[in-house]
VOTORZA-411237 format. One line per 8 residues: their letters; for each residue x negated, y, z of N, C-alpha, C. Coordinates in steps of 0.001 Angstrom, whole numbers. Atoms other than C-alpha are relative to their C-alpha. Layout:
REM residues N
A = X:Y:Z:X:Y:Z:X:Y:Z | ...
This chain:
REM residues 276
MEEVSQNN = 763:-268:-1850:-7786:4422:16237:109:1477:332 | -737:-916:-421:-6337:7609:17700:-1721:756:218 | 931:-893:-302:-8542:11016:18338:586:1310:1002 | -253:-371:-982:-8329:13324:20729:-785:1596:-523 | 433:-1323:-331:-8852:17246:20246:-185:799:897 | 391:-759:-1533:-10953:18965:22367:700:1592:141 | -604:-1635:-196:-9182:22532:21727:1427:185:503 | -1536:462:-600:-5414:21608:22303:88:-1450:521
KTETHHRF = -223:1176:-598:-5808:18081:23447:1260:-1015:-850 | -1049:1007:686:-3458:16617:20433:-728:-435:-1064 | 308:1417:798:-3780:13240:19166:-392:387:-1106 | 579:349:1437:-5164:12490:15533:355:-1214:-85 | -22:797:506:-3839:9788:14030:-505:-797:-1554 | 316:917:1387:-5143:7487:11121:611:-618:-557 | -479:1225:885:-3309:5638:8289:-823:378:-1480 | 428:-99:1356:-4723:4264:5203:1076:-382:-967
LDEAGDTT = -1018:610:912:-2498:3654:2012:-389:-198:-1250 | 191:255:1687:-2811:2176:-1314:968:-1116:-417 | -962:563:504:-755:366:-3586:-605:-1360:-863 | 670:1551:1047:-598:-3105:-6080:1231:124:-766 | -1328:347:1442:1416:-3478:-9677:-164:1620:-420 | 8:-952:887:2169:-582:-11870:1145:641:297 | -1724:-358:-331:5043:1666:-12286:199:709:-1768 | -457:513:1774:5564:703:-16046:1306:12:-345
FFGKGKIP = -1344:387:790:8940:764:-16866:769:-201:-1424 | -574:53:1610:9476:1353:-20698:-1033:120:-848 | 991:-537:596:7534:1223:-23568:659:499:-1379 | -516:-831:1269:7653:2534:-27290:1668:28:-398 | -1166:-199:787:11284:3966:-28121:1049:-89:1183 | -855:6:-1110:12256:3817:-24083:444:-1442:-20 | -462:987:85:12805:160:-24587:-633:-764:1449 | 550:496:-1826:12171:-1907:-20968:-801:-838:-323
IIGIKEGV = 1014:597:299:9378:-3733:-20831:-557:-1335:1306 | 743:26:-1125:9278:-4918:-17266:689:-1952:-198 | -239:1827:353:8950:-9033:-17527:-508:-534:-937 | 97:702:1481:8390:-9188:-21002:-1372:689:-251 | 1790:-467:602:4587:-7352:-21643:-573:-425:1202 | 735:717:-656:1823:-8986:-20050:-509:1305:458 | 935:-1233:-930:291:-6813:-17302:917:836:670 | -1399:-989:-1156:3729:-4931:-16113:233:-961:946
SLCFILGM = -329:908:-1315:4504:-6202:-12862:1515:179:141 | -1251:66:-444:7826:-6681:-11607:479:807:1028 | -192:-1019:-1176:7270:-4434:-8472:-1109:1052:-79 | 1052:-625:-682:5345:-1739:-6839:-115:114:1115 | 78:110:-1123:3945:-2015:-3641:-654:1255:519 | 825:-910:-773:2833:710:-1483:-165:-368:1790 | 394:347:-1134:995:-253:1932:-550:1141:442 | 748:-703:-906:-240:1597:5060:-193:-1080:908
VKFKTPLA = 577:394:-898:-2632:388:7502:-303:799:1177 | 200:-627:-1041:-3092:1335:11063:-983:-1152:760 | 1360:990:-176:-6855:-1:12561:311:437:1959 | -133:186:-1911:-7044:-510:16497:-1484:240:496 | 1746:-294:187:-11064:-239:15971:-292:1001:74 | 415:-1019:616:-12889:2382:15965:-563:526:-1419 | 231:-291:1380:-13159:4050:12340:-1461:-198:-494 | 1486:-180:-228:-16934:4603:12536:-266:-1358:-597
QLRDSVQL = 475:1038:129:-17340:1107:13443:384:-751:-1445 | -929:1211:1237:-15022:-758:10644:-810:569:-1097 | 513:-12:1199:-16492:1413:7869:-1441:-668:-78 | 1768:801:-109:-20264:323:8688:375:-1572:-112 | -284:1302:144:-19149:-3205:8712:596:-560:-1014 | -484:255:1183:-17008:-2942:5391:-947:286:-1254 | 1035:-884:665:-19931:-935:4034:-1151:-1612:80 | 1191:945:29:-22345:-3706:5017:696:-1233:-798
LQQQVQKD = -500:982:546:-20068:-6379:3467:-99:439:-1474 | 143:-99:1246:-20060:-4532:152:-1777:-244:-277 | 1861:337:179:-24018:-4665:405:-323:-1339:-249 | 462:1617:232:-24166:-8351:824:391:-233:-1318 | -269:475:1294:-21835:-8710:-2088:-801:369:-1229 | 731:-1006:1076:-24011:-6512:-4279:-1338:-541:-32 | 1247:394:-76:-27315:-7977:-3153:-243:-1762:-424 | -609:1373:225:-25882:-11567:-3152:-30:-640:-1917
SYFKDIHS = 126:622:1334:-27594:-13375:-6437:940:-710:-611 | -1154:797:710:-24543:-16036:-6669:940:916:-397 | -1074:-667:380:-22476:-13053:-7573:-1052:1195:-1426 | 685:-811:766:-25216:-11618:-9948:400:351:-1313 | -423:-73:1827:-23612:-12442:-13563:1361:-366:-108 | -1306:-236:71:-19974:-11768:-12200:52:1698:-707 | -329:-1137:622:-18763:-8823:-14666:571:785:946 | -630:-1031:-961:-16671:-7111:-12003:-833:346:633
VQKKIQNG = 855:-658:-1343:-19347:-6801:-9407:-1049:587:-789 | 503:-915:390:-21673:-5359:-12011:93:1040:-388 | -343:-1255:423:-19528:-3148:-13393:73:1130:1025 | 66:-924:-1156:-18860:-1493:-10206:-1386:464:707 | 1216:-641:-563:-22558:-1484:-9143:-658:898:-1195 | 956:-750:1143:-23592:186:-12605:897:1657:206 | -1182:-987:43:-20533:2479:-11860:-144:841:1497 | 303:-856:-1604:-22241:3893:-8012:511:-1186:1032
GFYFHASD = 165:1214:-1160:-21879:513:-5977:1437:-712:-154 | -799:1137:-271:-19761:-2558:-5307:1241:175:1135 | -439:-69:-1099:-16669:-2187:-3436:1600:-1073:-450 | -1121:595:-547:-13578:-4450:-2657:1061:508:-735 | -1385:-84:477:-10439:-4919:-4967:775:-1197:-317 | -900:1067:297:-8053:-7713:-5165:-164:-736:-1350 | -594:227:1665:-6895:-7564:-8587:-1460:-350:-614 | 1228:517:1164:-10711:-7742:-10013:-1036:-1129:797
DIPEIRKI = 943:477:-363:-12574:-9472:-7538:295:-2114:-110 | 83:1408:372:-13530:-13421:-8148:912:-333:1637 | -651:920:-1218:-11626:-16084:-5307:-1055:107:1113 | 888:95:-869:-15091:-16376:-3851:99:1131:964 | 187:-1005:-764:-15408:-12872:-2734:1190:669:514 | -863:-278:-615:-11801:-12365:-1968:76:-1108:1566 | 361:1068:-796:-12478:-15552:410:-444:1017:1441 | 1258:-901:-936:-15401:-13291:2250:777:1091:369
FYEYIKSI = -185:-896:-465:-13301:-10221:2447:1638:-65:837 | -828:621:-888:-10008:-11941:3617:22:-528:1680 | 558:489:-1215:-11710:-13620:6095:-289:1038:954 | 375:-1460:-587:-13059:-10092:7207:1184:805:713 | -1707:-596:-505:-9286:-8851:7648:297:-621:1075 | -600:1343:-1183:-8273:-11770:9590:-670:376:943 | 781:-511:-978:-11068:-10644:12028:-34:945:666 | 185:-1458:-737:-10308:-7206:12807:1608:319:754
DCSFEAVN = -1316:-1016:-776:-7418:-5401:14953:679:954:-919 | -806:-860:1191:-4963:-3823:12495:1511:-928:-157 | -1023:611:473:-1593:-3876:11302:627:713:-1273 | -420:-243:1594:166:-3208:7953:1267:-93:147 | -1627:6:710:3653:-2378:6484:145:543:-1332 | -124:-514:1503:4414:-1759:3252:1675:-25:-430 | -1067:-265:634:7042:-717:968:515:-1086:-1428 | 138:247:1597:8454:-2887:-2484:1224:401:-233
GRKIPEIY = -970:-568:704:10235:-1155:-4895:-80:-667:-1377 | -766:1117:1597:11691:-3760:-7526:-106:915:-853 | -660:-998:1605:11789:-2123:-11231:1018:-793:-12 | -1157:-46:1001:14888:-1637:-11924:411:1100:-747 | -543:-1682:803:15736:762:-14932:927:842:63 | -1127:-851:-170:18934:1893:-14188:-465:752:1392 | 166:-983:-660:17952:2742:-10782:-1559:854:-379 | 720:-679:947:14563:4490:-12406:298:1350:-427
LRKHNNKE = -552:-849:1316:16593:6509:-14869:1027:693:908 | -1024:-888:-414:19598:7453:-12371:-882:627:1736 | 781:-111:-1060:17548:7755:-8915:-1255:762:-220 | 1650:-454:118:13925:9096:-10141:19:708:-1397 | -369:-739:825:15396:10954:-13143:-1297:-713:-1056 | 1315:743:590:12638:8601:-15214:-1537:504:-177 | 798:-972:-245:9794:10308:-13671:-621:-900:1093 | 698:1279:-434:6809:7763:-12171:-497:779:791
AEYYADLL = -30:-674:-1610:6196:10871:-9408:936:-475:693 | -955:174:-768:9342:10698:-8407:313:-1489:722 | 137:1122:-220:9524:6910:-8152:-1212:-341:1122 | 925:-149:-871:6307:7015:-6087:185:553:1450 | 38:-651:-1138:7224:9753:-4095:1490:-493:952 | -1258:869:-964:10675:7635:-2791:-595:-1091:586 | 731:1022:-811:8662:4793:-1996:-707:503:1135 | 738:-370:-1827:6228:6722:341:792:595:1005
SHLLKNKF = -1215:-628:-578:9220:8508:1656:170:-694:966 | -424:1046:-1000:10206:5219:3252:-1143:-167:1019 | 948:227:-1030:6817:4486:4522:-215:1135:1201 | 333:-1419:-696:6754:8234:6165:1171:172:956 | -1332:-1062:-1014:10565:8675:7877:183:-484:897 | 302:356:-1210:9599:6958:10977:-1239:392:704 | 1138:-84:-453:6543:8764:11256:175:1839:946 | 151:-1319:-767:7812:12275:12964:212:425:995
KGGEKLIL = -245:-550:-1411:8400:12065:16698:-958:-229:276 | 985:286:-968:5110:11184:17927:-837:1152:617 | 662:-1270:-380:3832:15135:18332:-1433:-292:-305 | 1388:-167:272:303:14117:16874:-19:575:-1448 | 422:-464:1066:-1191:15250:13949:-473:-1490:-995 | 194:1346:607:-1096:12082:11300:-493:63:-1577 | 778:402:1526:-3758:11815:8374:322:-1467:-337 | 186:1068:592:-2828:9923:5780:-1273:-466:-1087
HIAERGNT = 800:23:1307:-5763:8552:3557:428:-866:-917 | -762:568:969:-4380:7684:721:-934:181:-1050 | 874:170:654:-5932:6140:-2155:835:716:-1389 | -288:-1116:1197:-6088:8574:-5418:519:-1068:-1316 | -1026:1136:1088:-3784:7224:-8288:686:1328:-935 | -471:-788:1521:-3609:9839:-11317:1007:1244:630 | -1328:-982:-248:-357:12167:-11340:738:-185:1398 | -1157:505:-1159:1166:10142:-8596:-385:773:1453
TKNATLEL = 393:-656:-1125:-1300:11361:-6166:-417:1256:517 | -19:-1048:381:-1331:14785:-6799:753:879:1520 | -500:-739:-1366:-51:17690:-4130:1807:-93:-47 | -1818:-45:40:3700:18144:-5560:518:-1247:643 | -405:1307:-265:3986:14467:-5324:156:-291:1053 | 459:36:-1448:2774:14078:-1838:901:1180:505 | -980:-806:-476:4998:16944:-1005:1148:-457:-148 | -1543:351:250:8139:15675:-2152:411:-1374:690
ARQKAMQR = -460:1517:-1338:7658:12334:-264:-212:403:1292 | -342:-141:-1000:7209:14197:2677:1071:451:109 | -1145:-1075:-327:10164:16641:2294:1322:-1525:26 | -962:1127:-8:12333:13278:1061:1:-926:1937 | 482:710:-1467:10726:11525:4461:832:869:876 | -807:-1356:-1158:11950:14729:6893:1156:-27:-397 | -1851:-196:393:15387:14500:5030:661:-1298:771 | -625:1381:-182:16040:10716:5805:-594:-122:1351
FQKNKPRK = 41:84:-1808:14519:11063:9777:1044:730:127 | -1342:-807:-315:17131:14155:9981:836:-715:65 | -1550:807:-55:19914:11754:8852:244:-994:645 | -644:925:-664:19139:9092:10508:-311:387:1696 | -113:-364:-1411:18000:10616:14080:381:1507:83 | -157:-1721:-243:19712:14381:14091:22:794:863 | 455:-645:-1204:18961:14761:17365:-1503:319:482 | 823:156:95:15500:14102:17091:-911:1526:-373
EITTNIVF = 761:-1113:436:13064:17028:16781:-1114:-408:-1039 | 1106:230:878:10180:16770:13794:-1461:486:1044 | 1075:-668:-468:7246:17134:15840:-1684:-634:-355 | 1468:289:596:4224:15305:14072:-335:379:-1276 | 348:-648:1521:2307:16939:11100:-618:-976:-794 | 1085:1212:737:1192:14884:8702:-896:673:-1206 | 802:16:1135:-1310:15349:6333:-850:-712:-908 | 447:860:639:-2720:14094:3523:-1483:113:-829
DVQNHKTE = 1374:9:544:-6387:13173:2228:230:-769:-802 | -236:818:1340:-6566:11775:-1158:-1345:-357:-152 | 1254:439:358:-9557:9555:-1490:-308:-1043:-1114 | -134:1262:960:-10643:6463:-3716:-1157:-862:792 | 370:718:-832:-12282:3140:-2668:-1701:335:211 | 1519:-353:283:-16057:4571:-3156:-143:776:1354 | 181:-1236:-1371:-15600:7741:-490:803:-630:1211 | -526:485:-1480:-13489:5828:1920:124:-1715:-222
PLLNIADY = 81:1347:21:-14168:2251:2456:1333:-1171:287 | -1389:698:-758:-10989:1242:4497:1178:-220:-989 | -847:345:914:-9091:1655:1612:-82:-1199:-881 | 82:1355:341:-10372:-1747:540:1091:-761:638 | -988:1194:-995:-8707:-3603:3461:1596:661:-308 | -1472:-414:362:-5202:-1377:2209:344:-796:-1376 | -202:553:1353:-5898:-2782:-1423:363:-1313:312 | -329:1312:-153:-6140:-6302:-218:1514:-523:944
LCWAVQRV = -1188:665:-1071:-3160:-6430:2508:1269:514:-1608 | -981:-199:701:-1025:-4726:-428:-71:-865:-1385 | -278:1156:848:-2065:-7289:-2934:316:-1042:445 | -237:1195:-384:-1271:-10062:-776:1086:-566:-295 | -1208:68:-314:2013:-9109:-416:784:85:-1335 | -576:-288:918:2725:-8051:-3773:141:-1421:-1356 | 286:1472:741:1137:-12005:-5134:1523:-824:436 | -845:667:-686:4510:-12941:-3079:1447:305:-709
FEKGEMRY = -1028:-78:450:7014:-10837:-4510:-140:-498:-1986 | -119:178:1429:5479:-11434:-8573:123:-1105:146 | 292:1558:480:4553:-15131:-8198:216:-832:892 | -493:1295:-822:6011:-17075:-5154:-1091:-25:542 | 1367:126:-244:2198:-16903:-4164:-124:251:1370 | -400:43:-1559:2116:-17657:-521:-1553:463:696 | 1892:635:-684:-1948:-18663:632:-298:1418:-94 | 592:-949:-830:-2676:-14973:1069:422:519:612
YNFIEEKV = -456:-475:-817:-235:-13489:2504:378:-1249:1529 | 142:574:-1008:-56:-16620:4927:-1269:-1:285 | 1254:103:-808:-3517:-16299:5635:-342:999:799 | -345:-1333:-904:-3000:-12615:7097:1144:90:397 | -1364:-804:-592:491:-12425:8082:334:618:1242 | -408:-834:-1469:17:-11657:11769:-491:1593:-247 | 570:-1522:-143:-1655:-8413:10459:1342:638:-1063 | -810:-506:745:1521:-7845:8106:1592:295:1379
SLVVDIYD = -799:-172:-1012:4080:-6130:10992:1725:389:-990 | -1333:-354:319:6729:-4883:8307:-195:130:-1544 | -396:-291:1565:7687:-5075:4659:1624:173:-126 | -1423:-499:-98:10969:-3578:3515:117:-16:-1696 | -446:-310:1312:12270:-4165:-22:1171:414:-409 | -967:-1116:-583:13951:-880:-271:1191:211:-1694 | -928:-783:1014:16024:-1388:-3529:613:-1838:-325 | -987:1641:-481:17327:-5319:-2588:1363:216:447
TANYEGNK = -1552:-208:-533:20980:-4334:-2335:931:-1067:519 | -779:1124:173:22432:-7725:-2387:-572:-327:1727 | 174:388:-1108:20780:-7973:1042:-26:894:1158 | -360:-1729:-765:21235:-4097:2889:433:-568:1151 | -638:142:-835:23777:-5735:4988:-965:-776:1431 | 891:1426:-1286:22194:-7184:8688:-1496:743:-543 | 1568:-445:-98:18895:-5409:7156:-1003:-1021:-95 | 861:917:305:17890:-8481:5895:-984:147:-1425
HYYTYRNK = 1254:-545:1158:15748:-6474:3189:-1165:345:743 | 1139:36:-812:13533:-6118:6292:-973:-1167:448 | 424:1286:-257:10849:-8441:6711:-1032:497:779 | 652:-165:-948:9173:-8980:10112:-573:-1190:520 | 884:1272:-272:7071:-11285:12081:1101:-1032:439 | -1026:1126:-116:10349:-13135:12963:363:-370:-1117 | -992:762:1220:12037:-13147:9480:-1356:545:-1100 | 1004:-97:851:8764:-13341:7283:197:-221:-1583
LTSKNKLS = -174:899:1845:8538:-13713:3294:-280:-1017:-24 | 252:1242:593:8797:-16775:1508:-329:57:-1452 | 453:290:1598:8371:-17942:-1928:1250:189:-320 | -1137:-622:464:12238:-17258:-2300:-109:1292:-10 | 109:-1651:368:11298:-13497:-2405:-368:194:-1443 | 408:-186:1754:9832:-14301:-5839:907:1004:-970 | -1264:-792:819:11481:-11598:-8173:54:-1012:-1108 | 11:427:1120:12774:-12603:-11521:84:1063:-890
PPLY = -46:-827:962:12709:-10852:-14552:1289:998:-125 | -1405:-240:-97:15455:-7956:-14739:970:-563:-1362 | -965:670:802:18546:-8676:-16956:-57:1328:-1209 | -543:-1540:1192:18933:-5915:-20475:744:-382:-538
């Protein structure tokens, strides 16, 4: 939801970003372990949510749901719930939550006015070594730059509330992502001026409840690429405006690696482990 500064009438827009999957490529001895070691994902998703409802109202409603789960006796013996309560309070996190809790929160997401876009970075060791110099921060920055590259022409202040993620959300990495995004924007639209001021606000799921929503949407998309599992994506597909499978070179022609309302993800988007 946009805000307007009283001083200079500059519009301020907010987006909320989170991720799903991990950024592990290699094990000991620099041996690739993608699709081999349990817990190592085939891809890494970065996603961004735009809300069209007042943010304070949404925060209150998410926090109310969090409190309801925390107080519900049905969940009192669920380890993941109790662990969060002991560490400061329950919050929604799709990979941790049990199916009953996921259903509660996905139904909530379905009821609100929002849109979601994401980039999928399938984990290809050759690209990671050549393009990202074997550095997790550069891989993360490259994905983030694809989310930002079309966000420079609105003339507003754009605040990106981004989920904290160790070294990958340090200032230097976020600035690298912004610079890469600006370069892509200027390459694609050389006659357009950069008029948007992008500001990063690194948060966590306890301090910013709206990141819970970004997490759930990222997870729903990731399940398609990881498992070919459609149930979560299908349930909230009207919220997903764009998914870009950025390293799917086989589908670059005709931009078939762009998935929209008209070209939706299917179980055929399930990834196979890379060949070594």
